C-alpha positions in Angstrom: 11.8 -24.1 26.0 15.2 -22.9 24.8 15.7 -19.4 23.3 16.4 -19.7 19.6 18.6 -16.5 18.9 18.3 -16.7 15.1 14.5 -17.0 15.3 14.3 -14.1 17.7 16.6 -12.0 15.5 14.5 -12.4 12.4 11.2 -12.0 14.2 12.4 -8.8 15.8 13.6 -7.5 12.4 10.3 -8.4 10.8 8.5 -6.4 13.5 10.6 -3.4 12.6 10.0 -3.5 8.8 6.6 -5.2 8.5 5.0 -4.0 11.7 2.9 -5.8 14.2 3.4 -6.0 17.9 5.1 -8.8 19.8 3.8 -10.1 23.1 5.5 -8.6 26.2 6.9 -12.0 27.2 8.4 -12.7 23.7 12.0 -12.8 25.1 11.0 -14.5 28.4 12.6 -17.8 27.3 15.9 -16.0 26.7 18.6 -16.0 29.4 20.9 -13.0 29.9 23.5 -15.1 28.0 21.1 -15.5 25.2 20.3 -11.8 25.1 24.1 -11.0 25.0 24.4 -13.5 22.1 21.5 -11.7 20.3 23.3 -8.4 20.8 26.6 -9.8 19.6 25.2 -11.2 16.4 23.1 -8.1 15.7 26.1 -5.9 16.4 28.3 -7.9 14.1 25.8 -7.3 11.2 25.2 -3.6 12.2 21.5 -4.2 13.0 21.7 -3.9 16.8 19.9 -0.6 16.7 17.0 -2.2 14.8 16.8 -5.0 17.4 16.9 -2.3 20.1 14.0 -0.4 18.4 11.9 -3.6 18.3 12.7 -4.3 22.0 11.8 -0.8 23.0 8.8 -0.4 20.8 7.3 -3.7 22.1 8.4 -3.2 25.7 10.2 -6.6 25.7 12.8 -5.8 28.4 12.6 -4.0 31.6 14.5 -0.7 31.5 16.5 -1.7 34.5 17.8 -4.8 32.7 21.5 -4.5 31.7 20.7 -5.9 28.3 18.1 -3.2 27.7 20.8 -0.6 28.4 23.3 -2.2 25.9 20.7 -2.3 23.2 19.4 1.2 23.9 22.9 2.6 23.6 23.0 1.2 20.1 19.7 2.8 19.1 21.0 6.2 20.4 24.3 5.7 18.6 22.5 5.0 15.3 20.4 8.2 15.7 23.6 10.2 16.5 25.5 8.7 13.5 22.5 9.5 11.2 22.4 13.1 12.4 26.1 13.6 11.9 26.1 12.0 8.4 22.9 13.8 7.4 24.5 17.1 8.4 27.5 16.4 6.2 25.3 15.1 3.4 23.3 18.4 3.3 26.6 20.4 3.6 28.1 18.6 0.6 24.9 19.0 -1.5 24.8 22.7 -0.7 28.4 23.0 -1.7 28.0 21.2 -5.0 24.8 23.2 -5.8 26.5 26.5 -5.0 29.5 25.5 -7.1 27.2 24.4 -10.0 28.7 20.9 -9.9 26.3 18.2 -11.1 26.1 15.3 -8.7 24.2 12.2 -7.9 23.9 10.8 -4.4 24.2 7.0 -4.3 23.5 4.0 -1.9 22.7 4.9 1.7 21.8 8.5 1.1 19.1 7.4 -1.4 18.0 4.2 0.3 17.2 5.8 3.7 13.9 7.1 2.5 12.6 3.5 2.1 13.2 2.6 5.8 10.6 3.2 8.5 12.9 5.8 10.0 15.8 7.4 8.1 18.2 6.8 11.0 17.6 3.0 10.6 19.8 2.9 7.5 23.3 3.2 9.1 26.3 4.3 7.1 29.8 5.6 7.7 30.3 7.4 4.5 28.5 9.3 1.8 28.7 8.1 -1.8 28.3 10.7 -4.5 28.9 10.5 -8.2 30.1 13.5 -10.2 31.4 14.0 -13.7 35.1 13.2 -14.1 35.6 16.6 -15.7 34.4 18.2 -12.5 36.7 16.2 -10.2 39.6 18.6 -9.7 37.2 21.6 -9.3 35.1 19.6 -6.8 38.1 18.4 -4.9 39.6 21.9 -4.6 36.3 23.4 -3.7 35.6 20.9 -0.8 39.1 21.3 0.5 39.6 25.0 0.2 36.1 26.4 0.8 34.6 23.7 3.1 37.6 22.5 5.1 37.5 18.9 4.1 40.7 16.9 3.9 41.5 14.6 1.1 42.3 11.0 1.9 43.0 8.0 -0.3 42.4 8.3 -4.0 42.0 5.5 -6.6 40.9 5.4 -10.2 37.2 5.7 -9.3 37.1 7.0 -5.7 38.4 9.8 -3.6 37.9 9.9 0.2 37.2 13.2 1.9 37.0 13.8 5.6 35.1 16.5 7.4 36.3 18.1 10.6 34.2 15.6 12.6 35.4 12.7 10.4 
Protein backbone atom coordinates (compact mmCIF):
# COMPACT_ATOMS: atom_id res chain seq x y z
CA UNK A 1 0.00 0.00 0.00
CA UNK A 2 1.41 3.37 -1.05
CA UNK A 3 1.41 6.35 1.26
CA UNK A 4 -1.07 9.03 0.16
CA UNK A 5 0.52 12.26 1.43
CA UNK A 6 -2.59 14.43 0.95
CA UNK A 7 -4.77 11.94 2.81
CA UNK A 8 -2.22 11.73 5.63
CA UNK A 9 -2.03 15.53 5.81
CA UNK A 10 -5.78 15.99 6.21
CA UNK A 11 -6.17 13.10 8.63
CA UNK A 12 -3.38 14.48 10.82
CA UNK A 13 -4.92 17.97 10.74
CA UNK A 14 -8.33 16.54 11.60
CA UNK A 15 -6.82 14.81 14.62
CA UNK A 16 -5.46 18.16 15.84
CA UNK A 17 -8.73 20.09 15.51
CA UNK A 18 -11.42 17.44 15.93
CA UNK A 19 -9.56 15.09 18.25
CA UNK A 20 -9.36 11.38 18.35
CA UNK A 21 -6.25 9.29 18.34
CA UNK A 22 -4.57 7.64 15.40
CA UNK A 23 -3.09 4.14 15.47
CA UNK A 24 0.64 4.05 16.19
CA UNK A 25 1.27 2.48 12.79
CA UNK A 26 -0.65 5.20 10.90
CA UNK A 27 2.48 6.38 9.06
CA UNK A 28 4.02 2.91 8.62
CA UNK A 29 3.21 2.86 4.89
CA UNK A 30 5.15 6.12 4.41
CA UNK A 31 8.77 6.02 3.30
CA UNK A 32 11.30 8.59 4.47
CA UNK A 33 10.82 10.29 1.11
CA UNK A 34 7.04 10.38 1.71
CA UNK A 35 7.55 11.89 5.16
CA UNK A 36 9.84 14.55 3.70
CA UNK A 37 7.12 15.27 1.13
CA UNK A 38 4.57 15.57 3.93
CA UNK A 39 6.89 17.98 5.69
CA UNK A 40 7.51 20.01 2.54
CA UNK A 41 3.82 20.51 1.74
CA UNK A 42 2.90 21.24 5.37
CA UNK A 43 5.78 23.73 5.66
CA UNK A 44 4.69 25.45 2.44
CA UNK A 45 1.26 26.05 3.97
CA UNK A 46 2.65 26.96 7.42
CA UNK A 47 1.01 23.98 9.12
CA UNK A 48 4.09 21.82 9.73
CA UNK A 49 3.83 22.61 13.43
CA UNK A 50 0.28 21.22 13.46
CA UNK A 51 1.37 18.04 11.69
CA UNK A 52 4.23 17.78 14.19
CA UNK A 53 1.76 18.10 17.06
CA UNK A 54 -0.36 15.28 15.63
CA UNK A 55 2.72 13.11 15.13
CA UNK A 56 4.00 13.71 18.66
CA UNK A 57 0.61 13.46 20.36
CA UNK A 58 -0.16 10.14 18.67
CA UNK A 59 3.39 8.76 18.95
CA UNK A 60 3.51 8.14 15.20
CA UNK A 61 7.28 8.38 14.73
CA UNK A 62 10.16 7.16 16.80
CA UNK A 63 12.04 10.06 18.38
CA UNK A 64 15.29 8.83 16.84
CA UNK A 65 13.80 9.19 13.35
CA UNK A 66 15.28 12.15 11.42
CA UNK A 67 11.80 13.10 10.22
CA UNK A 68 10.59 13.32 13.82
CA UNK A 69 13.39 15.79 14.53
CA UNK A 70 12.47 17.96 11.53
CA UNK A 71 8.79 18.09 12.49
CA UNK A 72 9.56 18.59 16.18
CA UNK A 73 11.71 21.61 15.36
CA UNK A 74 8.71 23.18 13.60
CA UNK A 75 6.54 22.66 16.66
CA UNK A 76 9.11 24.31 18.93
CA UNK A 77 9.56 27.16 16.46
CA UNK A 78 5.80 27.78 16.41
CA UNK A 79 5.69 27.96 20.20
CA UNK A 80 8.67 30.33 20.20
CA UNK A 81 7.07 32.54 17.51
CA UNK A 82 3.85 32.65 19.53
CA UNK A 83 5.66 33.65 22.72
CA UNK A 84 7.50 36.45 20.92
CA UNK A 85 4.42 37.81 19.19
CA UNK A 86 2.27 37.45 22.30
CA UNK A 87 4.83 39.44 24.30
CA UNK A 88 4.72 42.25 21.72
CA UNK A 89 0.93 42.09 21.51
CA UNK A 90 0.60 42.57 25.27
CA UNK A 91 3.19 45.33 25.15
CA UNK A 92 1.28 47.21 22.44
CA UNK A 93 -2.04 46.74 24.25
CA UNK A 94 -0.48 48.11 27.45
CA UNK A 95 0.97 51.04 25.52
CA UNK A 96 -2.32 51.97 23.88
CA UNK A 97 -4.24 51.54 27.12
CA UNK A 98 -1.82 53.74 29.08
CA UNK A 99 -1.94 56.37 26.30
CA UNK A 100 -5.77 56.18 26.25
CA UNK A 101 -5.75 55.24 22.55
CA UNK A 102 -8.82 53.22 21.55
CA UNK A 103 -7.83 50.15 19.56
CA UNK A 104 -9.24 46.93 18.19
CA UNK A 105 -7.07 43.82 17.70
CA UNK A 106 -7.80 41.99 14.44
CA UNK A 107 -7.20 38.65 12.74
CA UNK A 108 -4.64 36.32 14.36
CA UNK A 109 -4.65 38.03 17.75
CA UNK A 110 -8.39 37.42 18.02
CA UNK A 111 -8.62 34.06 16.26
CA UNK A 112 -6.03 32.34 18.47
CA UNK A 113 -8.56 31.73 21.20
CA UNK A 114 -10.49 29.37 18.91
CA UNK A 115 -7.56 27.02 18.34
CA UNK A 116 -6.92 24.04 20.62
CA UNK A 117 -3.72 25.82 21.73
CA UNK A 118 -3.03 29.50 21.11
CA UNK A 119 0.43 28.81 19.66
CA UNK A 120 -1.19 26.79 16.88
CA UNK A 121 -2.32 30.01 15.14
CA UNK A 122 0.94 31.25 13.69
CA UNK A 123 1.44 34.83 12.66
CA UNK A 124 4.30 37.12 11.80
CA UNK A 125 2.56 40.38 12.56
CA UNK A 126 -0.02 41.98 14.80
CA UNK A 127 -2.96 43.74 13.19
CA UNK A 128 -4.58 46.49 15.21
CA UNK A 129 -7.19 49.02 14.14
CA UNK A 130 -7.14 52.52 15.62
CA UNK A 131 -9.01 55.73 14.85
CA UNK A 132 -7.43 57.79 12.10
CA UNK A 133 -7.45 60.80 14.44
CA UNK A 134 -5.16 58.93 16.85
CA UNK A 135 -2.70 57.82 14.20
CA UNK A 136 0.06 60.42 14.64
CA UNK A 137 -0.17 60.29 18.42
CA UNK A 138 -0.01 56.47 18.40
CA UNK A 139 2.86 56.48 15.93
CA UNK A 140 4.91 58.93 18.00
CA UNK A 141 4.05 57.12 21.22
CA UNK A 142 5.19 53.72 19.93
CA UNK A 143 8.40 55.15 18.46
CA UNK A 144 9.39 57.55 21.24
CA UNK A 145 8.14 55.77 24.36
CA UNK A 146 8.34 52.09 23.35
CA UNK A 147 11.31 52.00 20.97
CA UNK A 148 9.50 50.74 17.90
CA UNK A 149 10.76 51.76 14.50
CA UNK A 150 8.36 52.84 11.80
CA UNK A 151 8.50 51.01 8.49
CA UNK A 152 6.44 51.23 5.34
CA UNK A 153 3.33 53.35 5.37
CA UNK A 154 0.36 53.27 2.99
CA UNK A 155 -3.08 54.85 2.98
CA UNK A 156 -4.44 52.25 5.42
CA UNK A 157 -1.43 50.63 7.03
CA UNK A 158 1.74 51.46 8.95
CA UNK A 159 4.35 48.86 9.77
CA UNK A 160 6.17 49.02 13.09
CA UNK A 161 9.05 46.87 14.20
CA UNK A 162 10.06 46.04 17.73
CA UNK A 163 13.67 45.60 18.77
CA UNK A 164 13.32 41.84 18.20
CA UNK A 165 11.51 42.43 14.87
